[in-house]
N, CA, C and O of each residue as an XYZ file, in Angstrom:
724
protein
N      24.948     24.453      3.456
C      24.881     23.068      3.544
C      25.925     22.292      2.850
O      26.106     22.544      1.659
N      26.603     21.427      3.394
C      27.794     20.742      2.893
C      27.189     19.638      1.942
O      26.010     19.284      1.952
N      28.194     19.145      1.107
C      27.819     18.269     -0.002
C      27.135     16.880      0.491
O      26.275     16.271     -0.146
N      27.691     16.484      1.775
C      27.275     15.262      2.332
C      25.879     15.330      2.790
O      25.197     14.306      2.756
N      25.383     16.458      3.223
C      23.953     16.681      3.697
C      23.040     16.908      2.703
O      21.846     16.702      2.923
N      23.487     17.364      1.477
C      22.537     17.647      0.398
C      21.911     16.160     -0.082
O      22.562     15.115     -0.113
N      20.648     16.295     -0.409
C      19.951     15.048     -0.969
C      20.550     14.796     -2.258
O      20.918     15.763     -2.925
N      20.714     13.475     -2.746
C      21.126     13.198     -4.075
C      20.130     13.530     -5.035
O      18.939     13.367     -4.770
N      20.568     14.043     -6.279
C      19.753     14.376     -7.196
C      19.523     13.226     -8.074
O      20.463     12.461     -8.291
N      18.317     13.010     -8.630
C      17.973     11.892     -9.438
C      18.502     11.912    -10.832
O      18.813     12.991    -11.336
N      18.624     10.814    -11.479
C      19.147     10.891    -12.795
C      20.646     10.803    -13.023
O      21.395     10.913    -12.051
N      21.137     10.610    -14.256
C      22.550     10.658    -14.436
C      23.280     11.927    -14.291
O      22.702     12.998    -14.475
N      24.431     11.863    -13.993
C      25.296     13.125    -13.700
C      25.232     14.130    -14.785
O      25.264     15.321    -14.475
N      25.145     13.778    -16.006
C      25.085     14.965    -17.008
C      23.759     15.617    -16.993
O      23.673     16.717    -17.540
N      22.737     15.105    -16.454
C      21.417     15.722    -16.255
C      21.180     16.570    -14.943
O      20.104     17.110    -14.689
N      22.318     16.629    -14.122
C      22.046     17.474    -12.940
C      21.744     18.769    -12.964
O      20.936     19.250    -12.170
N      22.459     19.580    -14.020
C      21.958     20.969    -14.304
C      20.494     21.023    -14.662
O      19.780     21.950    -14.279
N      20.067     20.059    -15.374
C      18.567     20.030    -15.792
C      17.766     19.766    -14.662
O      16.658     20.296    -14.580
N      18.260     18.884    -13.628
C      17.407     18.614    -12.368
C      17.492     19.743    -11.474
O      16.578     19.921    -10.669
N      18.551     20.586    -11.520
C      18.643     21.867    -10.743
C      17.628     22.900    -11.319
O      16.976     23.642    -10.586
N      17.541     22.903    -12.594
C      16.686     23.839    -13.214
C      15.158     23.579    -12.920
O      14.326     24.450    -12.665
N      14.918     22.067    -13.012
C      13.476     21.799    -12.749
C      13.209     22.021    -11.158
O      12.112     22.380    -10.730
N      14.232     21.792    -10.410
C      14.034     22.029     -8.902
C      13.555     23.479     -8.546
O      12.647     23.779     -7.771
N      14.471     24.428     -9.378
C      14.184     25.826     -9.214
C      13.008     26.190     -9.618
O      12.348     26.944     -8.903
N      12.560     25.780    -10.714
C      11.203     26.029    -11.276
C      10.083     25.599    -10.484
O       9.103     26.330    -10.334
N      10.173     24.410     -9.949
C       9.247     23.900     -9.061
C       9.052     24.763     -7.833
O       7.967     25.248     -7.514
N      10.192     24.918     -7.164
C      10.170     25.827     -5.956
C       9.556     27.256     -6.431
O       8.640     27.652     -5.710
N       9.841     27.947     -7.326
C       9.268     29.063     -7.732
C       7.828     28.963     -8.060
O       7.068     29.859     -7.693
N       7.382     27.903     -8.749
C       6.032     27.489     -8.940
C       5.319     27.343     -7.561
O       4.240     27.894     -7.345
N       5.879     26.680     -6.763
C       5.308     26.288     -5.459
C       4.941     27.600     -4.505
O       3.918     27.703     -3.827
N       5.967     28.540     -4.604
C       5.831     29.696     -3.796
C       4.856     30.577     -4.567
O       4.070     31.245     -3.897
N       4.814     30.658     -5.879
C       3.825     31.444     -6.587
C       2.421     31.013     -6.310
O       1.463     31.782     -6.235
N       2.385     29.739     -6.166
C       0.839     29.150     -5.940
C       0.458     29.674     -4.569
O      -0.636     30.206     -4.385
N       1.381     29.523     -3.580
C       1.052     29.921     -2.212
C       0.685     31.465     -2.204
O      -0.195     31.893     -1.457
N       1.359     32.234     -3.021
C       0.964     33.762     -2.934
C      -0.306     33.858     -3.548
O      -1.184     34.513     -2.985
N      -0.557     33.203     -4.800
C      -1.849     33.424     -5.614
C      -2.969     32.935     -4.742
O      -3.989     33.612     -4.618
N      -2.824     31.849     -4.170
C      -3.984     31.235     -3.338
C      -4.268     32.181     -2.197
O      -5.418     32.579     -2.010
N      -3.285     32.547     -1.445
C      -3.356     33.443     -0.393
C      -4.123     34.867     -0.887
O      -5.048     35.341     -0.228
N      -3.699     35.393     -1.939
C      -4.196     36.557     -2.401
C      -5.729     36.325     -2.880
O      -6.562     37.204     -2.657
N      -6.049     35.237     -3.479
C      -7.288     34.779     -3.895
C      -8.355     34.649     -2.662
O      -9.512     35.061     -2.746
N      -7.826     34.045     -1.557
C      -8.696     34.014     -0.357
C      -8.868     35.217      0.310
O      -9.930     35.468      0.881
N      -7.768     36.119      0.294
C      -7.929     37.375      1.051
C      -8.987     38.255      0.209
O      -9.876     38.907      0.756
N      -8.800     38.202     -1.100
C      -9.634     39.037     -2.039
C     -11.139     38.660     -1.928
O     -11.996     39.509     -1.685
N     -11.409     37.372     -2.115
C     -12.789     36.834     -1.942
C     -13.320     36.971     -0.693
O     -14.530     37.184     -0.610
N     -12.546     36.877      0.462
C     -13.055     37.060      1.799
C     -13.432     38.488      2.036
O     -14.472     38.788      2.623
N     -12.611     39.335      1.592
C     -12.861     40.800      1.702
C     -14.051     41.245      0.883
O     -14.896     42.042      1.292
N     -14.050     40.667     -0.309
C     -15.333     40.990     -1.177
C     -16.632     40.349     -0.505
O     -17.668     41.011     -0.556
N     -16.642     39.208      0.067
C     -17.843     38.686      0.634
C     -18.214     39.619      2.048
O     -19.358     40.028      2.247
N     -17.182     39.862      2.902
C     -17.437     40.721      3.954
C     -17.973     42.119      3.657
O     -18.805     42.682      4.368
N     -17.417     42.652      2.519
C     -17.953     44.002      2.143
C     -19.266     43.990      1.594
O     -20.029     44.916      1.870
N     -19.674     42.933      0.752
C     -20.973     42.745      0.062
C     -22.005     42.506      1.166
O     -23.056     43.145      1.137
N     -21.773     41.655      2.100
C     -22.739     41.457      3.175
C     -22.755     42.249      4.436
O     -23.677     42.344      5.246
N     -21.446     42.863      4.469
C     -21.249     43.629      5.803
C     -21.776     45.169      5.597
O     -22.490     45.755      6.411
N     -21.330     45.681      4.450
C     -21.645     47.061      4.276
C     -22.336     47.350      2.957
O     -22.496     48.494      2.531
N     -22.699     46.357      2.395
C     -23.541     46.408      1.030
C     -22.742     47.162      0.007
O     -23.274     48.011     -0.708
N     -21.510     46.867     -0.065
C     -20.622     47.447     -1.145
C     -19.745     46.265     -1.629
O     -19.638     45.200     -1.021
N     -19.111     46.585     -2.834
C     -18.095     45.544     -3.252
C     -16.948     46.149     -3.918
O     -16.926     47.334     -4.251
N     -15.989     45.321     -4.110
C     -14.685     45.669     -4.961
C     -14.918     45.283     -6.427
O     -15.120     44.114     -6.754
N     -14.886     46.273     -7.278
C     -15.224     46.005     -8.712
C     -14.193     45.078     -9.333
O     -14.585     44.377    -10.266
N     -13.046     44.989     -8.980
C     -12.126     44.120     -9.693
C     -11.881     42.731     -8.872
O     -11.006     41.956     -9.258
N     -12.578     42.478     -7.873
C     -12.377     41.385     -7.069
C     -12.597     40.138     -7.802
O     -11.799     39.210     -7.672
N     -13.677     40.042     -8.606
C     -14.014     38.689     -9.337
C     -13.033     38.417    -10.400
O     -12.698     37.256    -10.636
N     -12.511     39.493    -11.110
C     -11.596     39.105    -12.101
C     -10.192     38.805    -11.601
O      -9.518     37.909    -12.110
N      -9.744     39.589    -10.567
C      -8.430     39.251     -9.962
C      -8.411     37.855     -9.305
O      -7.399     37.155     -9.311
N      -9.517     37.503     -8.769
C      -9.554     36.147     -8.020
C      -9.438     35.047     -8.963
O      -8.735     34.045     -8.830
N     -10.305     35.385    -10.054
C     -10.389     34.353    -11.151
C      -8.867     34.296    -11.832
O      -8.438     33.202    -12.198
N      -8.283     35.170    -11.948
C      -6.945     35.307    -12.582
C      -5.877     34.547    -11.673
O      -4.983     33.849    -12.150
N      -6.068     34.756    -10.345
C      -5.137     34.078     -9.368
C      -5.526     32.589     -9.308
O      -4.658     31.752     -9.059
N      -6.745     32.250     -9.519
C      -7.105     30.883     -9.685
C      -6.547     30.212    -10.852
O      -5.909     29.172    -10.686
N      -6.729     30.725    -12.070
C      -6.200     30.220    -13.218
C      -4.660     29.934    -13.032
O      -4.143     28.844    -13.277
N      -3.984     31.058    -12.564
C      -2.649     30.979    -12.643
C      -2.252     29.778    -11.633
O      -1.404     28.939    -11.937
N      -2.899     29.776    -10.489
C      -2.407     28.707     -9.437
C      -2.692     27.325    -10.039
O      -1.901     26.404     -9.835
N      -3.756     27.162    -10.748
C      -4.074     25.709    -11.314
C      -2.973     25.411    -12.358
O      -2.371     24.341    -12.268
N      -2.669     26.282    -13.340
C      -1.781     26.006    -14.441
C      -0.281     25.850    -13.951
O       0.536     25.146    -14.545
N       0.007     26.602    -12.770
C       1.384     26.322    -12.155
C       1.516     25.072    -11.420
O       2.605     24.520    -11.260
N       0.323     24.585    -10.936
C       0.253     23.334    -10.280
C       0.294     22.037    -11.121
O       0.703     20.982    -10.636
N      -0.116     22.139    -12.325
C      -0.105     20.886    -13.281
C       1.334     20.322    -13.399
O       1.510     19.118    -13.208
N       2.363     21.135    -13.703
C       3.681     20.633    -13.745
C       4.106     19.816    -12.453
O       4.698     18.737    -12.483
N       3.723     20.477    -11.352
C       4.112     19.720    -10.079
C       3.364     18.368    -10.069
O       3.904     17.429     -9.484
N       2.277     18.209    -10.612
C       1.577     16.914    -10.578
C       2.158     16.001    -11.450
O       2.151     14.798    -11.192
N       2.719     16.511    -12.577
C       3.583     15.651    -13.564
C       4.799     15.298    -12.980
O       5.265     14.186    -13.226
N       5.431     16.136    -12.185
C       6.680     15.741    -11.395
C       6.347     14.624    -10.421
O       7.098     13.655    -10.309
N       5.289     14.740     -9.753
C       4.961     13.862     -8.588
C       4.318     12.485     -9.191
O       4.017     11.529     -8.478
N       4.156     12.523    -10.571
C       3.397     11.272    -11.140
C       1.887     11.118    -10.692
O       1.322     10.027    -10.769
N       1.249     12.271    -10.214
C       0.018     12.384     -9.555
C      -1.090     12.462    -10.551
O      -2.213     12.318    -10.068
N      -1.015     12.663    -11.852
C      -2.054     12.791    -12.640
C      -2.648     11.404    -13.123
O      -1.971     10.376    -13.156
N      -3.909     11.473    -13.475
C      -4.612     10.215    -13.657
C      -3.927      9.374    -14.933
O      -3.604      9.968    -15.962
N      -3.759      8.100    -14.784
C      -3.421      7.276    -15.815
C      -4.068      6.096    -15.885
O      -4.541      5.648    -14.840
N      -4.212      5.395    -17.062
C      -4.932      4.142    -17.094
C      -3.800      3.057    -17.379
O      -3.059      3.093    -18.362
N      -3.773      2.083    -16.374
C      -2.636      1.220    -16.326
C      -3.044     -0.274    -16.601
O      -2.316     -1.230    -16.334
N      -4.226     -0.357    -17.137
C      -4.756     -1.800    -17.292
C      -3.639     -2.741    -18.103
O      -3.294     -3.873    -17.765
N      -3.166     -1.997    -19.245
C      -2.286     -2.713    -19.895
C      -0.775     -2.691    -19.416
O      -0.110     -3.725    -19.363
N      -0.283     -1.465    -19.077
C       1.139     -1.252    -18.687
C       1.529     -2.016    -17.557
O       2.651     -2.517    -17.489
N       0.636     -2.144    -16.626
C       1.242     -2.978    -15.434
C       1.287     -4.367    -15.758
O       1.948     -5.070    -14.994
N       0.678     -4.955    -16.809
C       0.946     -6.409    -17.266
C       2.177     -6.623    -18.141
O       2.553     -7.752    -18.458
N       2.826     -5.444    -18.541
C       3.904     -5.663    -19.518
C       5.315     -5.879    -18.792
O       5.522     -5.339    -17.705
N       6.143     -6.565    -19.325
C       7.553     -6.716    -18.674
C       8.172     -5.414    -18.631
O       7.716     -4.502    -19.320
N       9.299     -5.229    -17.786
C       9.898     -4.032    -17.481
C      10.393     -3.188    -18.665
O      10.215     -1.972    -18.605
N      10.988     -3.715    -19.717
C      11.524     -3.167    -20.722
C      10.466     -2.488    -21.723
O      10.630     -1.335    -22.123
N       9.440     -3.229    -22.077
C       8.342     -2.699    -22.956
C       7.624     -1.532    -22.211
O       7.303     -0.492    -22.786
N       7.387     -1.787    -20.850
C       6.762     -0.766    -20.000
C       7.583      0.606    -20.004
O       7.016      1.695    -20.100
N       8.785      0.479    -19.906
C       9.678      1.570    -19.894
C       9.687      2.269    -21.263
O       9.767      3.497    -21.310
N       9.610      1.544    -22.347
C       9.614      2.119    -23.699
C       8.272      2.921    -23.845
O       8.200      4.091    -24.221
N       7.233      2.123    -23.494
C       5.904      2.900    -23.619
C       5.739      4.157    -22.722
O       5.138      5.144    -23.147
N       6.267      4.112    -21.501
C       6.246      5.265    -20.702
C       7.030      6.347    -21.301
O       6.529      7.472    -21.274
N       8.257      6.174    -21.873
C       9.020      7.171    -22.471
C       8.359      7.622    -23.798
O       8.492      8.812    -24.087
N       7.654      6.811    -24.652
C       7.049      7.182    -25.763
C       5.741      8.083    -25.503
O       5.444      9.042    -26.215
N       5.002      7.652    -24.399
C       3.911      8.572    -24.094
C       4.468      9.936    -23.516
O       3.969     11.025    -23.801
N       5.374      9.793    -22.812
C       5.999     11.146    -22.306
C       6.471     12.069    -23.292
O       6.353     13.289    -23.177
N       7.086     11.402    -24.405
C       7.632     12.370    -25.447
C       6.423     12.750    -26.229
O       6.444     13.864    -26.752
N       5.351     11.985    -26.395
C       4.167     12.554    -27.176
C       3.440     13.539    -26.300
O       2.874     14.504    -26.812
N       3.431     13.351    -25.098
C       2.823     14.354    -24.135
C       3.637     15.689    -24.160
O       3.055     16.772    -24.225
N       4.890     15.593    -24.110
C       5.710     16.713    -24.048
C       5.681     17.438    -25.419
O       5.819     18.661    -25.429
N       5.512     16.757    -26.574
C       5.258     17.458    -27.823
C       3.890     18.139    -27.922
O       3.774     19.194    -28.545
N       2.927     17.592    -27.360
C       1.671     18.156    -27.186
C       1.719     19.496    -26.300
O       1.095     20.493    -26.663
N       2.395     19.483    -25.260
C       2.461     20.470    -24.275
C       3.120     21.650    -25.061
O       2.638     22.780    -24.974
N       4.217     21.393    -25.825
C       5.016     22.380    -26.458
C       4.185     23.029    -27.459
O       4.181     24.254    -27.581
N       3.416     22.184    -28.247
C       2.453     22.849    -29.213
C       1.354     23.831    -28.514
O       1.048     24.926    -28.985
N       0.812     23.283    -27.333
C      -0.164     24.113    -26.646
C       0.518     25.353    -26.168
O      -0.079     26.427    -26.239
N       1.763     25.276    -25.673
C       2.375     26.358    -25.074
C       2.739     27.462    -26.209
O       2.659     28.665    -25.957
N       3.147     26.964    -27.484
C       3.477     27.841    -28.577
C       2.266     28.651    -29.071
O       2.304     29.850    -29.347
N       1.142     27.819    -29.151
C      -0.010     28.260    -29.607
C      -0.635     29.356    -28.834
O      -1.211     30.305    -29.366
N      -0.482     29.171    -27.404
C      -0.990     29.949    -26.291
C      -0.234     31.229    -26.431
O      -0.815     32.292    -26.210
N       1.037     31.200    -26.788
C       1.854     32.412    -26.883
C       1.476     33.202    -28.041
O       1.506     34.433    -28.041
N       1.123     32.494    -29.022
C       0.769     33.194    -30.281
C      -0.538     34.020    -30.040
O      -0.669     35.159    -30.490
N      -1.508     33.373    -29.297
C      -2.875     33.941    -28.855
C      -2.564     35.134    -28.069
O      -3.142     36.188    -28.335
N      -1.606     35.060    -27.016
C      -1.355     36.142    -26.155
C      -0.876     37.327    -26.837
O      -1.285     38.455    -26.559
N       0.098     37.047    -27.844
C       0.675     38.145    -28.622
C      -0.492     38.891    -29.410
O      -0.585     40.118    -29.400
N      -1.309     38.119    -30.043
C      -2.399     38.746    -30.823
C      -3.471     39.450    -30.004
O      -4.075     40.426    -30.447
N      -3.680     38.964    -28.872
C      -4.677     39.551    -27.989
C      -4.181     40.542    -26.825
O      -4.963     40.968    -25.975
N      -2.953     40.841    -26.854
C      -2.426     41.610    -25.734
C      -2.959     42.943    -25.453
O      -2.809     43.506    -24.368
N      -3.629     43.471    -26.522
C      -4.139     44.751    -26.482
C      -5.594     44.721    -25.934
O      -6.164     45.772    -25.643
N      -6.180     43.525    -25.797
C      -7.497     43.386    -25.213
C      -7.413     43.537    -23.566
O      -6.701     42.818    -22.865
N      -8.190     44.506    -23.114
C      -8.083     44.710    -21.684
C      -9.211     43.863    -20.909
O     -10.232     43.494    -21.489
N      -8.981     43.614    -19.701
C      -9.943     43.041    -18.693
C     -10.963     43.946    -18.694
O     -10.760     45.086    -19.112
N     -12.249     43.535    -18.203
C     -13.384     44.360    -17.999
C     -13.181     45.478    -17.056
O     -13.542     46.622    -17.334
N     -12.535     45.121    -15.806
C     -12.478     45.892    -14.599
C     -11.150     46.641    -14.363
O     -11.042     47.592    -13.589
N     -10.127     46.110    -15.119
C      -8.795     46.564    -14.869
C      -8.168     46.952    -16.236
O      -8.624     46.534    -17.300
N      -7.149     47.736    -16.148
C      -6.326     48.157    -17.308
C      -5.157     47.153    -17.556
O      -4.043     47.513    -17.938
N      -5.485     45.964    -17.325
C      -4.534     44.878    -17.527
C      -4.957     44.068    -18.786
O      -6.141     44.029    -19.120
N      -4.033     43.452    -19.448
C      -4.380     42.611    -20.686
C      -5.082     41.293    -20.244
O      -4.760     40.611    -19.271
N      -6.105     41.042    -21.127
C      -6.833     39.727    -20.762
C      -5.955     38.598    -21.208
O      -6.282     37.459    -20.876
N      -4.914     38.784    -21.899
C      -4.026     37.678    -22.362
C      -3.256     37.107    -21.107
O      -2.655     36.040    -21.237
N      -3.250     37.773    -19.898
C      -2.711     37.069    -18.695
C      -3.274     35.802    -18.426
O      -2.596     34.886    -17.961
N      -4.609     35.685    -18.720
C      -5.207     34.375    -18.556
C      -4.600     33.221    -19.400
O      -4.367     32.098    -18.953
N      -4.382     33.618    -20.630
C      -3.871     32.723    -21.457
C      -2.385     32.415    -21.287
O      -1.977     31.275    -21.513
N      -1.582     33.368    -20.907
C      -0.198     33.177    -20.525
C       0.108     32.171    -19.450
O       1.183     31.574    -19.395
N      -0.871     32.009    -18.602
C      -0.842     31.074    -17.471
C      -0.758     29.663    -18.134
O       0.036     28.817    -17.723
N      -1.607     29.447    -19.172
C      -1.469     28.124    -19.943
C      -0.256     27.872    -20.656
O       0.180     26.722    -20.717
N       0.422     28.976    -21.284
C       1.675     28.847    -21.875
C       2.694     28.365    -20.934
O       3.441     27.440    -21.250
N       2.769     29.030    -19.633
C       3.780     28.799    -18.733
C       3.605     27.458    -18.160
O       4.620     26.777    -18.009
N       2.348     26.933    -17.785
C       2.249     25.719    -17.299
C       2.537     24.676    -18.276
O       3.233     23.737    -17.889
N       2.102     24.686    -19.524
C       2.426     23.788    -20.533
C       3.991     23.681    -20.800
O       4.497     22.580    -21.018
N       4.679     24.746    -20.780
C       6.047     24.766    -21.066
C       6.703     24.042    -19.879
O       7.556     23.180    -20.090
N       6.343     24.356    -18.702
C       7.014     23.764    -17.511
C       6.623     22.186    -17.416
O       7.424     21.364    -16.972
N       5.443     21.868    -17.829
C       5.042     20.446    -17.823
C       5.946     19.796    -18.982
O       6.423     18.682    -18.767
N       6.173     20.370    -20.062
C       6.932     19.753    -21.192
C       8.403     19.522    -20.612
O       9.056     18.584    -21.069
N       8.879     20.240    -19.745
C      10.260     20.218    -19.162
C      10.215     18.891    -18.345
O      11.169     18.119    -18.434
N       9.197     18.606    -17.589
C       9.124     17.515    -16.736
C       8.965     16.165    -17.540
O       9.569     15.127    -17.270
N       8.076     16.332    -18.554
C       7.817     15.234    -19.483
C       9.149     14.797    -20.136
O       9.446     13.608    -20.253
N       9.917     15.783    -20.545
C      11.293     15.537    -21.321
C      12.103     14.817    -20.283
O      12.724     13.808    -20.617
N      12.145     15.282    -18.988
C      12.892     14.517    -17.909
C      12.533     12.986    -17.878
O      13.378     12.102    -17.742
N      11.226     12.783    -18.016
C      10.828     11.374    -18.087
C      11.357     10.670    -19.308
O      11.835      9.543    -19.180
N      11.304     11.247    -20.457
C      11.829     10.618    -21.792
C      13.329     10.329    -21.532
O      13.859      9.322    -22.001
N      13.982     11.197    -20.803
C      15.456     11.094    -20.749
C      15.809     10.034    -19.710
O      16.766      9.286    -19.912
N      15.046      9.942    -18.570
C      15.452      9.079    -17.490
C      14.583      7.897    -17.252
O      14.991      6.950    -16.579
N      13.311      7.926    -17.822
C      12.340      6.833    -17.474
C      11.631      6.963    -16.350
O      10.887      6.029    -16.053
N      11.692      8.056    -15.537
C      11.001      8.267    -14.237
C      10.821      9.791    -13.826
O      11.634     10.643    -14.181
N       9.831     10.045    -13.143
C       9.723     11.496    -12.755
C      10.833     12.014    -12.015
O      11.585     11.273    -11.383
N      10.969     13.295    -12.069
C      12.110     13.964    -11.306
C      11.692     14.150     -9.885
O      11.713     15.264     -9.362
N      11.291     13.014     -9.221
C      10.871     13.063     -7.839
C      11.321     11.736     -7.239
O      10.574     10.772     -7.400
N      12.456     11.581     -6.568
C      12.978     10.346     -6.077
C      11.935      9.730     -5.083
O      11.224     10.402     -4.336
N      11.936      8.452     -5.164
C      10.986      7.781     -4.159
C       9.560      7.645     -4.581
O       8.875      6.798     -4.009
N       9.024      8.405     -5.543
C       7.706      8.396     -5.866
C       7.553      7.508     -7.214
O       8.351      7.571     -8.149
N       6.590      6.803     -7.182
C       6.454      5.668     -8.312
C       5.074      5.811     -9.097
O       4.578      4.879     -9.730
N       4.491      7.118     -8.984
C       3.149      7.418     -9.669
C       3.179      7.047    -11.043
O       2.225      6.386    -11.453
N       4.140      7.360    -11.872
C       4.112      7.322    -13.348
C       4.773      5.945    -13.618
O       4.374      5.323    -14.603
N       5.696      5.436    -12.879
C       6.460      4.251    -13.079
C       6.022      3.157    -12.105
O       6.182      3.325    -10.896
N       5.461      2.013    -12.609
C       5.078      0.988    -11.653
C       6.164      0.547    -10.849
O       7.303      0.434    -11.301
N       5.854      0.294     -9.668
C       6.805     -0.367     -8.647
C       7.224     -1.781     -9.108
O       6.361     -2.572     -9.490
N       8.394     -2.078     -9.082
C       8.959     -3.241     -9.455
C       9.343     -4.198     -8.287
O       9.866     -5.287     -8.527
């Protein structure tokens, strides 16, 4: 693809490598979600067919389908942050002038990013402490459930940091977090 055909990256020029990183992470998360949901549907469908069709079941199906569900949800959260799709209360902010609204948006994004970093860090600590604990039906660590939280929060923090730096989500044309002017 030549330079003229590429879509313009949002934000200032010095943030373009960061925008590329976010784009790469978002693409990887999107494909991982597709794979996980597909695996979950296949496993659950097979489990139901076996249970009702031949009166048998797969011992690990419930745990693996739950794990794929947890991972797909925590990978999707940062994509919602990017799109500005998460619920927000705008009773006050829509009535503010542009500058104070921008300051408030960046302050809330910074606070949210800090909280996401804390949750990601604490989740990693729990993973480390509980890595030896195995799942009931598989010889895999139960900490994989908690690792999904750490990954999702870290990725969300990167999107929130983008909002702090630029004042809008890294999704050109979408105004979910930034009121249209």
